Each structure stands twice: as structure tokens, then as C-alpha cells.
N, C-alpha and C positions, 0 to 999 in steps of 0.2 A: 778335195780342194777346199782348203780352209781360208777364211778371211783373216788377214792380219790387221792389227790395230795400226792406225796411222801414227807416224812419228810426230812428236811434238816439235815446235819451232826450235827449241834448244837442241834437240837431237839432230834435226836437219842441219843446223848451223855447224854442229860439231862434226858432221860428216860420218859419224859412226853409226853403228846399229844401236839398238836399245841397250841400256845397261842392264846387266843381269841383277835381278832382285834376290836378296837373301833375307831369309826370315830367321830370327833366333829360334833355336830349338827349345821347346818347353820340356822340362823334366817333370814327370809325374811320379808320385810315390808308387812303389811296386806293391801290388796286391798279391797276397798268397792265396792260392786256391788249392783245395785238396783234390786228389785224383778220384776219391770215392764218389763225390757228387757230380762228376762229369765236368769239373772245372767251374761250376757255377758258385757264386758267392752266396752264402746263406745269410739271411737277415736274422738278427737276434729276435727270438720269440719273447714277446712281452706277455706275461700272464693276463688273461682276461678276468674281469670281475664276475661276469655272467657267462655261463657255459652257452655256446651257440646252440639253440634249439628252437623248433617252431613254436612250441607252447611256452614262450618266455614268461608269460603271466603266471604260470604254475610254479615258478621257482620259490622254494621255501625261503622266507625272509625272517630275520630276527624280530622278536617282539619289540615294539616301541613303547616308551613310557607314555601313560595317559595323563594329560594335563587336567588338573582340577579347576583351573582358572576358567571363568566364564567369558573372559575378554579375548577377542581374537588377537593374534600376534601383530606386532607393528609392521607396517608396509615395508619398511627398510629391511626387516628380518626376512620377510617373504621374498623380497627381491634378491637378497643375498643367497638364500637357499635355491631360488630358481636359477641364478647364474651358476652356482656350484653344480647343480644337477645338469644343466646344459653343457658345461665344460666337461663333466664326467662322461656324459653320453658321447660327446665329440671325441674324447680320447679313447673311449671304448671302441667306437667305430673305426678310428684310425688304427688302433692296435689290431683289430680283427682283419682289416684290409691288408695290413702289412704281413700278418701271419698266414692268411689263407689265400690271398690272390695269387701268390707265386707257388703255393704248396702243391696243389693238385692240378692234374691235367684238365679236369672239368671246369675249374675256375679260369684256367687259361683259355679254354675253348669259349666260355661265356664272355670273357672280355674281348676275344676276337670277334665274336658275333655282334657284340654291342658296338664295336668300332667300325665294322665294315659289313654288317648284315642288312637285310631288308628291314622295313619297319615292323613287320610281323615278327621277325626273328628277334629284333631288339626288345619288343614288348614281351615276348615269351621269356627271353633271358632275364629281363628285369623282374618278371613275375616269379621265376624260379629262385632268384636271389632273395626276394622278399619272403618267399615261402620257407626257404632254408633257415633263416634267422632274422625275423623282422626287427628285432632290437638292434642288430648289428648292421643292417642294410637299410637304414633310414634314407640314405641318399638315393638308393634305387627306387624306393617308394615315392620320394619327392620328385624324381624324374618321371615316374608314371603319372603323378598328379600334374606335372608340367605338360606332359603330352596330352592329357585330357583337357587342358586349357587352350590348346592350339585352335586357331581359327579354321584349320582344315577339318572338314566334317569327318572324313575318313580316319584321320589320325586320332581325333578326339573320341570317336565311337569305339575304335579298337582299344584305346587306353581305358575308357570307361568300362568296357566289357571286362577287361583284365582286372580292374580295381573291384568291380562288382563280384567277380569270382573269388578274389582274395578275401574281401570283407564278408561276402555272403555265407561262406563256409564256416566262419567263426574262427579261422586259423590265426588271423593277425590280431584280432581284438580279444 
């Protein structure tokens, strides 16, 4: 037994039933899916600058030229380099997320846990992501820091314990 919408005054005067609504049909471009991958569309893999690894700080870097000038660089130059480095880190994180979040079942499982798990499960999943590649999962680390700032004592203590375990082992720094 469903409830019908009341007719408007114009409909009542006309004596007829409601006019049938028609919506224009939108046409979407056809996407081609290969049968090998189960019909899923694969994202283009963008190469990462740094290989995802827990000991990101041990990556071999090229030698930098040493300045013989005793004067510090201009503040404008320092700001430009900072902005460049920040944008580079953001693009590296975005590329990593695009390449890996849909790639493995473990990443899908972790994203499911973070979306609908308990608080303990979310903190554990965030900790695992940070341990996997701290350089590429800065958002997960920032989320842990945000949980540590919560006013709820239980949430804050659980997040602080997870951060203590991450930083105490020397894996992240």
C-alpha cells in the first residue's frame, strides 16, 4: 500500500491524471574493458620517483654541489624550493595512491577497514600503511596525528600509542 502524491491544482482542474514525465537519455562514451582483467578498467601507472620502502631515508641520492659562499640563500629562493618540494611530495603521494590502492587485495582490505572498521581497526590499518612506505603515506600519518589530537581520551591514547610504536622503533625517521 503506497502513498500517492497529491495532484496539483492544475492537474485537478484538467481532470486527468498526472502527466507522464520523460527525461532525456544521456549518452555516455563507451569504455572498453579487456576480458583478461575481469572487466575492470586499469589505471595508467605513473612511475614513482622513490621506490616504496620502509627505510625511505636510506635511498641513495646523487651528490649535491657544495656552495663556497658564506652567505645564506635568499628567503625567496628558500620559499621556491620549499614549494617545489611540497608539490613534488604531493604528486608522489597521489601517484602512489593511484598505482597501489587498487592493485592488491591487501590495499583494498585496508581501505575497507578504514571506511567501516572499529577505531582500533582504523588505527591499525593506518599504522600498517605508514610502516609500508612512510614517504608515500603521509596522509595516513597525518590522520594518526589528527586522531591523537582528539578530545576523546580513548581515541587520543590509542593514536598516541600507535605513533609511539612507529617512531620508537626508528622505522619512520
